[in-house]
N, C-alpha and C positions, 0 to 999 in steps of 0.2 A: 438508580440514577436514570433519568429520562433523557437519553442522548439526543433524540430527535427534536426535543424542545429546547435544546441548547444551541448557541452559535458555535462555529468552529473555534473561535477564540476562547470561549468558555470551556469547551472540551479540552483544548490544549492546556489551559490554566489548571483544569482538574487533574490532568496527567502530571503536570508539574507539582501540584500539591501532593499527589501520591508519591512522587519521587522524593520530595522533601521529607515526607513521613518516613519512608524507608531509611533515608540518611539519618534522621534523628533517632530512630529505633536502634540503629547500629552505633550511635554515639560518635559519629564521625563529623569533624568540622567541615564547613564548606571549603575552606582552604585546603585541608588534607585531601578531600575528594577531588577537588579541581586539580591539585598537583598530580594525583594518581592517574587522572584521565588525560592530563596534558592540556588543560584549558585554564583560563583565568577564573577567579571567583565571580567576576562580572558576567562572564559567559554562562557560568552555572546559574546565577541569579536570573539571567534572561531566559534560560531554559525552563526553570521552575515557574516563571511568570507566563509561560505559554509560547515563548519564542525559541529560536534555536534550530539545530539541524538534527536529522535522524542519527547521524554518526555520533553526535554528542550524547544523545539519549542512549544509544547502544553502549557507548563507552562507560557511561554512568551505571547502567544496569550491570555491565561486566564488573566494574569496580565494586559494586555492592553485592556481587554474587547472586544476582537475580536475572541473569540472561535468559533463563528458561521462561520467563514471563512473556517473552516475545511469541512463543508458541501459543500462549493463551490469548495474546493480543490479536494476532492474525494466524489462526491455525492453518496448516497446510491442507489444501483440499485437492485430492487427486482427481484426474479426469474420470468420468464414468467408464466402465469396462467397454461399452460400445464405442465411445469416443476414442479410447486407446486403440481398439482394433482398427477403426477408421484411419487413424493417423499412422499406424504401423511404422514406427521408427522416425517419422518426421516430427520435429519439435514444433509446436505451435508458436508462431511469432506474433500473431495479432488476432483479435476477435473478428468474426465475420460481420457482426452487426445485423445479422439476419432478423433477429427478434425485434430490435428497435427500429429497423428500417423496412419492415414488411409493408407498411402502408405507403411509405415513400416510394418504394420500388413499383408498387401498383400504379402510381400516378405518373411515373417516368415513361417517356416514349421508348419504343423498342430500340431506336438507334442509339440511345444514351445508356440504357441500363446494362448491368452485367449479365452475361448469359446464365440462365438457371441451370441447375443440375441436369445433366443429360443433353444440354444444348452444346453444340460445338463452339459457338462463339466466333467462327471463322466468317468474317464479313469482307474478306479480301484486303483488309488494311494490314500493313506490316508494322504498326506501332502499337 
């Protein structure tokens, strides 16, 4: 499947089609699956058509005994050992944007840009 050639809606519908295939392979009715997850059959149909919430998707995967597919969907990717040493106990809260903003920072004036590594950033302002 060529994901980059598909729209977001088409990808969501494909995920829904695959969920429906899993349900049919287990010979479970939509009503029975919806009851087990705690949703209405209409909500289930919306999900397999490409709508719905992540929580509903997770509930359906759990009910079908396929929760481990989430690890295949988005595998956990640990930080590099160098990044782990640099952070040393601090949990990363957000991305620095350094790679995407390198050219933007080069064009910003010194009075506006963030201090670079090694710069104190002390400009006498207390905010």
